[in-house]
Each structure stands twice: as C-alpha cells, then as structure tokens.
C-alpha positions as CSV (number, residue, x, y, z in Angstrom):
1,M,97.0,-54.2,-91.0
2,K,99.3,-51.5,-90.2
3,S,100.5,-49.5,-93.9
4,Q,103.9,-50.9,-93.5
5,E,102.5,-54.6,-94.3
6,L,100.8,-54.0,-97.1
7,H,103.4,-54.9,-99.1
8,T,103.6,-58.3,-98.0
9,V,100.2,-58.9,-98.1
10,W,100.0,-58.1,-102.0
11,S,102.7,-60.6,-102.6
12,A,100.5,-63.4,-101.2
13,P,97.5,-65.0,-102.4
14,D,94.0,-63.4,-101.6
15,N,91.5,-65.4,-99.4
16,S,88.8,-62.3,-98.2
17,R,85.5,-63.1,-98.4
18,L,83.4,-60.1,-100.6
19,T,79.8,-58.4,-99.8
20,A,76.8,-59.7,-101.7
21,K,76.8,-56.1,-102.1
22,Q,78.6,-53.9,-104.8
23,Y,80.0,-50.4,-103.6
24,S,79.9,-47.9,-106.3
25,F,82.0,-44.2,-105.5
26,R,84.1,-41.8,-107.6
27,L,87.2,-40.8,-106.2
28,P,89.4,-37.6,-106.3
29,V,91.6,-37.5,-109.7
30,H,95.1,-37.6,-107.8
31,V,93.8,-40.6,-105.5
32,A,92.6,-42.4,-108.9
33,A,96.2,-42.0,-110.0
34,K,98.1,-43.6,-107.4
35,L,95.5,-46.4,-106.9
36,A,96.5,-46.8,-110.8
37,A,99.9,-46.2,-109.9
38,I,99.8,-48.9,-107.5
39,G,97.9,-51.7,-109.6
40,E,100.2,-51.2,-112.0
41,M,102.6,-52.3,-109.1
42,Y,100.9,-55.1,-108.2
43,P,99.2,-56.7,-111.8
44,H,98.3,-60.0,-109.8
45,K,95.8,-57.8,-107.4
46,T,92.4,-56.6,-108.6
47,R,91.6,-52.9,-108.2
48,T,89.1,-55.0,-105.2
49,Q,91.7,-56.1,-103.3
50,I,93.8,-53.1,-103.6
51,V,91.1,-50.8,-102.4
52,G,89.9,-53.6,-99.8
53,D,92.9,-53.0,-97.7
54,L,93.7,-50.0,-98.4
55,L,90.9,-49.3,-96.8
56,S,91.1,-51.3,-93.8
57,T,94.6,-50.7,-93.1
58,A,93.0,-46.9,-92.5
59,I,90.4,-47.4,-90.6
60,E,92.9,-49.4,-88.4
61,E,94.9,-46.9,-88.4
62,W,91.6,-43.9,-87.6
63,S,90.0,-46.1,-85.0
64,A,92.6,-46.8,-82.9
65,D,93.3,-42.8,-82.4
66,L,89.6,-43.3,-81.6
67,P,88.9,-41.6,-78.0
68,S,87.3,-43.5,-75.4
69,E,85.0,-43.0,-72.7
70,A,84.3,-44.4,-69.3
71,G,81.0,-44.6,-68.4
72,E,79.5,-46.7,-65.5
73,Q,82.1,-48.2,-63.2
74,I,81.6,-52.3,-63.4
75,D,84.0,-53.7,-62.0
76,R,87.8,-53.7,-59.7
77,W,91.1,-55.5,-60.4
78,H,93.6,-56.6,-58.0
79,E,96.0,-58.7,-59.0
80,P,98.8,-59.2,-56.1
81,G,101.9,-56.8,-56.9
82,K,100.1,-54.6,-59.2
83,T,98.2,-51.3,-58.8
84,P,94.5,-52.1,-58.5
85,L,92.5,-50.8,-61.2
86,N,89.1,-49.5,-61.7
87,V,86.7,-50.8,-64.3
88,F,84.4,-48.7,-66.5
89,E,82.1,-49.7,-69.3
90,E,83.2,-48.0,-72.8
91,V,80.8,-45.3,-73.9
92,G,83.4,-43.3,-76.1
93,L,83.4,-43.3,-80.0
94,I,85.7,-46.1,-79.7
95,G,83.3,-48.7,-78.2
96,R,80.4,-46.6,-80.3
97,F,82.4,-47.8,-83.7
98,Q,83.2,-51.7,-82.2
99,Q,79.2,-51.7,-82.0
100,L,78.5,-50.4,-84.8
101,T,80.5,-52.7,-86.7
102,N,79.5,-55.4,-84.9
103,N,75.7,-54.6,-85.9
104,H,77.0,-54.2,-89.6
105,Y,79.1,-57.2,-89.8
106,V,76.4,-59.3,-88.4
107,E,73.7,-58.2,-91.3
108,L,76.5,-58.5,-94.3
109,E,77.1,-62.1,-93.3
110,R,73.7,-62.9,-92.7
111,E,73.4,-61.3,-97.2
112,L,76.2,-64.1,-97.4
113,G,74.1,-66.7,-95.9
114,N,75.4,-67.3,-92.6
115,E,72.2,-68.2,-90.6
116,T,74.6,-67.2,-87.1
117,P,77.3,-65.0,-87.7
118,E,79.4,-63.8,-84.8
119,K,80.3,-60.7,-83.6
120,F,83.4,-59.4,-85.7
121,F,85.2,-57.5,-82.4
122,K,84.6,-60.5,-79.8
123,A,85.3,-58.6,-76.8
124,T,84.0,-56.2,-74.9
125,L,85.6,-53.1,-74.6
126,V,86.4,-51.6,-71.2
127,V,88.1,-48.5,-69.8
128,T,90.8,-48.7,-66.7
129,E,92.2,-46.6,-64.4
130,E,94.8,-47.3,-61.7
131,M,93.2,-46.8,-57.9
132,S,93.3,-43.4,-56.0
133,L,95.3,-44.3,-52.5
134,E,92.1,-43.0,-50.3
135,E,90.3,-45.6,-52.5
136,I,93.4,-48.7,-52.1
137,D,92.6,-47.5,-48.4
138,R,88.6,-48.0,-48.8
139,E,89.5,-51.0,-50.0
140,N,92.2,-52.7,-47.5
141,E,89.6,-51.4,-44.6
142,R,86.7,-53.7,-46.5
143,M,88.3,-56.4,-46.4
144,E,89.6,-56.7,-42.7
145,R,86.5,-56.5,-41.4
C-alpha cells in the first residue's frame, strides 16, 4: 500500500486479521500527537488499524529501497527479439527480508490456528542482467553446434 492510498483505505471497512499476541511500545511525543490527530480525523478507525496501516505503508516503501545482490547464476532467459538475460539467485537484503518475513508469517499464522500456512512472499526473487555481447556470441556458437 502506498501512503497516497491511506485515505481511501481508512474510508473503507477493515477486513484485516490481527495477531494472537499484543504488541506494546512507547512512542516519541511528536509521533503520538500525530497519531492522535489522525485518530480524530478518522474516528471510525481504531488506533490499531491506523498504526497497522501506517507501519505497513512505511515497511512497503522501506523494503522497496533495499538493495538486491546477485548470487549464483541459476538460469538464462532468452525471448526472441529481446536481449538475453542471465538469471541469478537473490542474496541481498531484499531476499533476506522476504525470507525472514516468510518465516515469521508462517509462525504467526500457526499461532492463529492455521496448521498449513502458505508463505507471505510466494515468488522466488531473482536478479537479472543483460548478457554481454561476448556471452551472446558464445551462446550462439554453442547453439550452432
């Protein structure tokens, strides 16, 4: 969810599921004041809903900027008319974040009684880079044999 979408989300009914455990933390005064103001602006939303949506938005925007890093090459993609791509496993912070999120998500789902939870991030992350001209030539030579 993008921060621009929060008003629309807060104007609609909430269908989110909550964790079994309650989280408790103290806030800086200026953040608490802003949170109270938002609560007054959207009185039909609970503080839990508002904080959850704000955290979700902030985490989404934060994770979009995490660096990726190419690990071992796992494949090559070549679509006719397009530059061939080398495909590498993702071993950077974005991959680590998604792996840890999946681990915690499955654990939290089990606490809610879901015995066979699916992962939150279902797709496998990869890093792609265009093949160099030398790699393309070698690939073409190999295919001609």
